[in-house]
C-alpha positions as CSV (number, residue, x, y, z in Angstrom):
1,M,0.0,0.0,0.0
2,Q,1.2,3.5,-0.7
3,I,0.1,6.8,0.9
4,S,1.1,10.4,0.5
5,F,0.9,13.0,3.2
6,T,2.0,16.3,4.8
7,Y,1.7,17.1,8.5
8,D,-0.9,19.3,10.1
9,R,0.8,21.4,12.8
10,K,-2.0,21.1,15.4
11,Q,-2.2,17.4,15.0
12,V,1.6,17.0,15.3
13,I,1.7,19.2,18.4
14,Q,-0.9,16.9,20.0
15,A,1.1,13.8,19.1
16,L,4.2,15.3,20.6
17,R,2.3,16.1,23.8
18,Y,1.1,12.5,23.9
19,H,4.7,11.3,23.5
20,F,6.1,13.5,26.2
21,F,3.3,12.6,28.7
22,T,4.0,8.9,28.1
23,R,7.7,9.3,28.9
24,P,8.3,7.7,32.4
25,E,10.5,10.6,33.7
26,I,8.0,13.3,32.7
27,R,5.1,11.2,34.0
28,M,6.9,10.8,37.4
29,L,7.7,14.5,37.6
30,V,4.1,15.5,36.9
31,I,2.9,13.0,39.5
32,L,5.3,14.2,42.2
33,V,4.5,17.9,41.5
34,N,0.8,17.1,41.7
35,V,1.2,15.2,45.0
36,F,3.2,18.0,46.5
37,T,0.7,20.6,45.3
38,I,-2.3,18.7,46.7
39,A,-0.4,18.1,50.0
40,A,0.3,21.8,50.2
41,A,-3.4,22.6,49.6
42,V,-4.5,20.1,52.3
43,L,-1.9,21.4,54.8
44,L,-2.9,25.0,54.0
45,Y,-6.6,24.1,54.6
46,F,-5.7,22.7,58.0
47,K,-3.4,25.7,58.6
48,K,-0.3,23.5,59.0
49,V,1.7,25.5,56.4
50,N,1.7,29.1,55.4
51,P,0.1,30.2,52.0
52,L,3.5,30.7,50.5
53,S,4.1,26.9,50.3
54,F,0.9,26.4,48.4
55,V,1.7,29.3,46.1
56,F,5.2,27.9,45.5
57,F,4.0,24.4,44.5
58,S,1.1,25.7,42.5
59,T,3.6,27.9,40.6
60,I,5.9,25.0,39.9
61,W,2.8,23.0,38.7
62,M,1.8,25.8,36.3
63,I,5.3,26.2,34.9
64,L,5.7,22.4,34.5
65,M,2.4,22.2,32.6
66,L,3.3,25.2,30.5
67,V,6.7,23.6,29.5
68,I,5.3,20.1,28.8
69,W,2.0,21.2,27.2
70,R,3.2,24.2,25.1
71,L,6.9,24.9,25.0
72,L,8.4,21.4,24.5
73,P,6.1,20.3,21.7
74,N,6.3,23.7,19.9
75,S,10.1,23.8,20.1
76,V,10.4,20.3,18.7
77,Y,8.0,21.1,15.9
78,K,9.8,24.4,15.0
79,K,13.3,22.7,15.0
80,S,12.3,19.8,12.8
81,Q,12.3,20.3,9.0
82,T,10.6,16.9,8.8
83,F,7.2,18.2,9.6
84,R,7.3,20.6,6.6
85,D,8.0,17.9,4.0
86,D,5.7,16.2,1.6
87,F,5.9,12.4,2.0
88,L,5.3,9.3,-0.1
89,M,5.3,6.2,2.0
90,Q,5.0,2.5,0.9
91,F,4.2,-0.4,3.2
92,Q,5.6,-3.6,1.8
93,E,5.9,-7.1,3.2
94,D,9.5,-6.7,4.3
95,E,10.0,-3.0,4.7
96,V,8.7,0.5,4.9
97,I,9.9,3.0,2.3
98,L,9.7,6.7,2.8
99,E,10.4,9.3,0.1
100,T,10.6,13.1,0.1
101,E,12.2,15.5,-2.3
102,R,15.3,15.4,-0.2
103,G,15.8,11.6,-0.5
104,R,14.6,8.1,0.2
105,Q,14.7,6.0,3.4
106,V,14.1,2.3,3.6
107,W,13.4,0.7,7.0
108,P,13.0,-3.1,7.5
109,W,10.2,-3.9,9.8
110,S,12.7,-5.2,12.4
111,R,14.0,-1.6,12.8
112,F,10.8,-0.6,14.6
113,S,10.5,-1.5,18.3
114,K,6.9,-0.7,19.0
115,F,3.7,0.9,17.7
116,V,1.3,3.3,19.4
117,E,-1.9,4.6,18.0
118,T,-3.3,8.0,19.0
119,P,-6.4,9.8,17.6
120,Y,-4.5,11.3,14.6
121,F,-1.5,9.1,14.1
122,F,0.2,5.8,14.1
123,H,3.5,6.2,16.0
124,L,6.2,3.8,14.8
125,Y,8.9,3.8,17.4
126,F,12.6,3.1,16.6
127,D,13.4,3.3,20.3
128,S,11.9,4.9,23.4
129,R,12.8,8.4,22.2
130,S,12.6,8.4,18.4
131,F,9.6,7.6,16.3
132,F,7.9,8.4,13.0
133,L,4.4,9.7,12.7
134,I,2.0,8.3,10.1
135,P,-1.1,10.5,9.8
136,K,-4.3,8.5,9.8
137,D,-6.0,10.9,7.5
138,A,-3.4,9.9,4.8
139,F,-5.4,6.8,4.2
140,S,-8.3,7.1,1.8
141,T,-10.6,4.7,3.7
142,I,-11.1,3.3,7.2
143,T,-10.5,-0.1,5.6
144,D,-7.0,1.0,4.5
145,Q,-6.3,2.3,8.0
146,Q,-7.4,-1.0,9.5
147,E,-5.3,-3.0,7.0
148,I,-2.2,-1.0,7.9
149,R,-2.9,-1.2,11.6
150,E,-3.1,-5.0,11.3
151,M,0.0,-5.1,9.2
152,I,2.0,-3.1,11.7
153,R,0.8,-5.2,14.6
154,S,1.7,-8.4,12.8
155,K,5.2,-7.1,11.8
156,L,6.1,-5.8,15.2
157,K,5.4,-8.9,17.1
158,H,8.8,-10.1,18.2
């Protein structure tokens, strides 16, 4: 099967947010800051701490969310030329072929470590930090999407 696509900025930003929030270190940081912020609120309610503690942890929480939700995805998007290219992608039995005006890349299926599906994309991971986004709207029908989904699942079973 062959598809052609370009990326939609809003959809890519959402996919990058998803990726960052699934990273264990970011998830743990968010959980810890949330726990400390809730604890500060409870202790403030029972007058065990002064309001400055609650303000401090709330400010840290807001800054963390701003960085993860806005700044990090936007900076990755802006730095990457990839998201501005036009793509032609072929899914074959033994490999995935990606072509742009800048060149051609061939990946055997064994090069991918895992597959994640989000509302707008199929994420094909090379390792825990690098992945390739395949837009679902590049497929002409839901049947084509389902066919590729099943192909990816079958190829990535190790």
